[in-house]
C-alpha positions in Angstrom: -36.6 -46.9 75.2 -39.0 -45.0 77.3 -42.8 -46.0 77.6 -45.7 -44.5 78.0 -48.8 -46.7 79.2 -52.6 -45.6 79.0 -55.2 -47.2 81.1 -58.6 -46.7 79.0 -62.0 -46.8 80.6 -65.5 -46.9 78.9 -66.6 -50.0 76.6 -63.2 -50.1 74.9 -61.0 -50.7 78.2 -57.9 -51.8 78.7 -54.0 -50.8 78.8 -52.1 -49.9 75.6 -48.5 -48.9 75.3 -46.4 -47.0 73.2 -42.7 -46.2 72.7 -41.7 -42.6 73.2 -39.4 -40.3 70.8 -38.7 -36.6 71.5 -39.3 -36.1 67.6 -41.5 -39.1 66.4 -43.7 -38.8 69.4 -46.0 -41.7 70.2 -45.7 -45.3 68.3 -48.1 -47.9 69.5 -46.3 -51.2 70.6 -49.7 -53.4 71.0 -51.9 -54.9 68.4 -54.7 -54.7 71.0 -55.3 -53.4 74.6 -54.2 -55.4 77.7 -57.6 -56.7 79.1 -59.0 -55.6 82.5 -62.0 -57.6 82.2 -64.2 -58.7 84.1 -62.9 -56.2 86.5 -63.6 -53.3 84.2 -67.0 -53.5 82.2 -68.1 -50.3 81.5 -70.2 -48.2 79.0 -69.2 -45.1 77.2 -69.3 -42.9 78.8 -68.7 -45.0 82.0 -70.7 -44.7 85.2 -69.1 -44.6 88.7 -67.0 -44.0 90.4 -67.7 -47.9 91.7 -66.1 -50.2 88.5 -64.1 -47.7 87.1 -60.5 -47.3 86.0 -58.4 -45.8 88.9 -54.5 -45.4 88.2 -51.7 -46.6 86.4 -47.9 -46.5 87.5 -44.6 -48.5 87.1 -42.6 -49.5 89.9 -39.3 -47.5 90.7 -37.3 -50.1 88.6 -39.6 -50.3 85.8 -39.7 -54.1 86.1 -43.6 -54.0 86.2 -46.6 -52.1 85.5 -49.5 -51.8 87.9 -53.3 -50.5 87.3 -56.2 -50.2 89.7 -59.7 -51.0 89.0 -62.2 -49.9 91.7 -64.7 -52.3 93.0 -67.8 -52.0 94.7 -69.0 -51.8 98.3 -72.6 -51.2 97.5 -72.9 -54.4 95.4 -74.5 -57.7 97.0 -72.1 -59.1 97.9 -69.5 -56.2 98.3 -67.1 -56.4 95.4 -63.2 -55.6 96.1 -61.3 -53.4 93.7 -58.7 -55.3 91.5 -54.7 -54.6 91.2 -53.5 -55.6 87.8 -49.5 -56.1 87.5 -47.7 -56.8 84.2 -44.0 -58.0 84.5 -41.6 -55.8 82.1 -39.4 -57.8 80.6 -36.3 -56.7 78.5 -38.4 -53.4 78.0 -41.4 -55.2 76.7 -44.7 -55.2 79.0 -46.0 -58.5 79.2 -49.6 -59.3 78.1 -50.3 -61.7 81.1 -50.9 -60.0 84.4 -50.9 -61.2 88.0 -54.3 -59.9 89.5 -54.8 -59.4 93.2 -58.1 -58.6 95.2 -57.9 -57.6 98.6 -61.1 -58.4 100.6 -61.2 -55.1 102.6 -60.1 -52.8 99.8 -62.9 -51.7 97.7 -62.4 -48.5 96.0 -58.5 -48.3 95.3 -57.9 -45.0 93.7 -54.4 -43.5 93.7 -51.3 -45.3 94.0 -47.7 -44.4 94.9 -44.7 -46.5 95.6 -42.8 -46.0 98.8 -39.1 -45.8 97.6 -38.7 -49.6 96.5 -40.4 -52.2 94.4 -41.6 -53.8 97.7 -44.2 -51.6 98.7 -47.0 -48.9 97.7 -49.6 -47.1 99.2 -53.1 -47.1 97.7 -56.2 -44.9 98.8 -59.6 -45.9 99.4 -62.4 -43.3 99.8 -64.3 -46.0 101.7 -62.0 -45.8 104.6 -58.6 -43.9 104.0 -56.1 -46.2 102.4 -53.7 -49.3 103.0 -49.8 -50.0 102.7 -49.5 -53.0 100.3 -46.3 -55.2 100.1 -45.2 -56.7 96.8 -43.6 -59.7 96.4 -40.7 -60.5 93.4 -43.6 -62.5 91.8 -45.7 -59.7 91.7 -48.0 -60.9 94.8 -49.7 -58.3 96.8 -50.9 -58.3 100.4 -52.0 -55.6 102.8 -49.5 -54.8 105.5 -51.3 -51.9 107.1 -55.3 -50.7 106.7 -55.4 -47.1 107.7 -58.7 -45.9 109.0 -57.9 -42.2 108.4 -59.7 -39.9 110.4 -62.1 -37.4 108.8 -62.3 -39.2 105.7 -64.6 -38.3 103.2 -63.1 -38.8 99.8 -59.3 -40.0 99.8 -58.1 -40.0 96.4 -54.8 -38.7 95.5 -51.7 -39.3 96.8 -47.9 -38.7 96.9 -44.8 -39.9 98.7 -41.8 -37.8 99.8 -38.9 -39.8 101.0 -37.0 -36.9 102.3 -39.6 -36.4 104.9 -40.6 -39.7 105.6 -44.1 -39.4 104.5 -47.0 -40.1 102.3 -49.9 -38.1 101.9 -53.2 -38.6 101.2 -55.3 -35.8 99.7 -59.0 -35.6 100.3 -61.5 -34.5 97.5 -64.3 -33.4 99.4 -62.4 -31.8 101.9 -59.5 -29.6 102.2 -57.7 -31.9 104.8 -54.3 -33.5 103.7 -53.1 -36.6 106.0 -49.3 -37.2 106.4 -48.7 -41.1 107.1 -45.9 -42.8 108.1 -45.0 -45.3 105.0 -43.4 -48.0 107.2 -46.0 -48.5 109.8 -49.3 -46.9 108.5 -49.3 -44.3 111.6 -50.8 -41.2 111.1 -48.2 -38.5 111.5 -50.4 -35.2 111.2 -53.4 -33.5 109.5 -53.4 -30.2 108.2 -55.9 -28.1 106.3 -56.0 -25.9 103.2 -57.7 -22.7 103.3 -61.6 -23.7 103.5 -62.1 -21.1 100.3 -60.3 -23.9 98.4 -63.2 -26.5 98.9 -61.1 -29.6 98.4 -57.8 -31.3 97.3 -57.2 -32.9 94.1 -54.0 -33.5 91.9 -50.9 -33.2 94.2 -47.1 -33.1 93.2 -44.2 -32.1 95.4 -40.6 -30.4 94.8 -38.3 -30.5 97.2 -39.8 -28.6 100.3 -43.1 -27.5 98.3 -46.2 -29.4 97.7 -48.6 -28.0 95.1 -52.2 -29.1 95.1 -54.7 -28.4 92.5 -57.9 -27.7 94.3 -61.8 -28.0 93.9 -61.8 -24.3 93.8 -59.9 -23.9 90.6 -56.5 -22.8 92.3 -53.2 -24.3 93.1 -52.4 -24.1 96.5 -48.7 -24.1 97.9 -47.7 -26.1 101.2 -44.5 -25.4 102.8 -43.3 -29.2 104.4 -40.0 -27.5 105.7 -39.5 -29.1 109.1 -42.1 -31.7 108.8 -39.9 -34.5 109.4 -38.9 -32.8 112.7 -42.5 -31.9 114.1 -43.3 -29.1 112.2 -47.1 -29.2 110.6 -47.3 -28.3 107.0 -48.9 -25.0 106.2 -50.4 -23.4 103.2 -48.4 -20.3 101.9 -49.9 -19.4 98.6 -53.1 -19.9 96.4 -52.6 -19.1 92.7 -56.4 -18.6 91.1 -56.6 -20.2 88.0 -60.4 -19.1 87.2 -59.3 -16.8 84.4 -57.8 -19.6 82.4 -60.4 -22.4 82.7 -63.5 -23.3 84.7 -62.7 -25.3 88.1 -64.4 -28.5 87.0 -62.2 -28.8 84.0 -58.7 -28.4 85.3 -57.1 -32.0 86.1 -53.6 -33.4 86.3 -50.6 -31.8 88.0 -47.2 -32.2 87.2 -43.5 -30.5 87.9 -40.6 -30.3 85.4 -37.6 -29.0 87.8 -34.4 -28.9 87.0 -33.0 -30.9 89.7 -30.5 -34.1 89.0 -32.3 -37.3 88.2 -35.5 -36.0 86.8 -35.8 -38.2 83.9 -37.4 -41.1 82.9 -40.7 -42.8 81.5 -44.3 -41.8 82.2 -47.5 -43.2 82.6 -50.8 -42.0 81.2 -54.7 -42.5 82.8 -57.2 -41.6 80.4 -60.3 -43.0 82.6 -63.1 -41.7 80.2 -64.9 -40.5 83.2 -63.4 -40.5 86.5 -66.4 -40.5 88.6 -67.2 -36.6 90.0 -64.2 -35.5 89.0 -63.8 -35.1 85.2 -63.6 -37.1 82.0 -59.8 -38.0 81.9 -56.9 -37.8 84.2 -53.0 -37.8 83.8 -50.1 -38.7 86.1 -46.6 -38.7 85.1 -44.3 -41.0 86.8 -40.5 -40.8 87.0 -39.6 -44.5 86.3 -36.0 -43.8 87.5 -37.1 -42.5 90.6 -36.8 -39.3 92.4 -32.8 -37.9 93.2 -33.1 -34.6 95.3 -30.5 -32.6 96.8 -33.0 -30.5 98.8 
């Protein structure tokens, strides 16, 4: 059974899971949402970005479901963000989470696992991002705290194993940062064309990165050779202004015909994700990527 799990913000917040069927669609599995209070205690519509829902994602083996909730670095005292982890046992997502707060992570936003269940990367607009280690019992500790140069609003992220890089996308500039997923060292930084304003939701297919931008275009980046010193570069921008206004565009997914691209997915519906719109969706391949690039 494939699962779809939703992180919802606003006054009625929490995580709800559904079974999926190609004909019948979604069937709710829960009598009530899994609670994410007191970490998330919002109105409808929510305020923010501090104190709002961020991301939801399975680990690569689909044995746990994770959700991140932003804290508030401006509160007194500063309030770290929260990371919820629910075990998945025989295909059923537990209702009892393991909750972690890391003292120097306040606005945990986008997250992505780094090839195995044991570590993931999370962005934080207040400084850049962190690599976190996950124990078999879902205890989370910080391995690397990464102050990213030129950071204004690091939000989205994507991991590309065949280039041994995790990329952090800045929602207020056109700068994209490549990071070593083992050490947290900065590999390189490169920029989209300045007319594109900023980078938002991002997806990668083989050697191509696709970035939804603040201008309402999709930027195409060539990553070819980046694991041997070549700096990624923009090769195309597809203007979507004829389809929708820039502020209403959100979400990014790729449906390639490569082997191994199947699995479940997670959906985030934040209600009001700060300044970036009213909802976001991120589709996660629970089985992991298997490319022949």
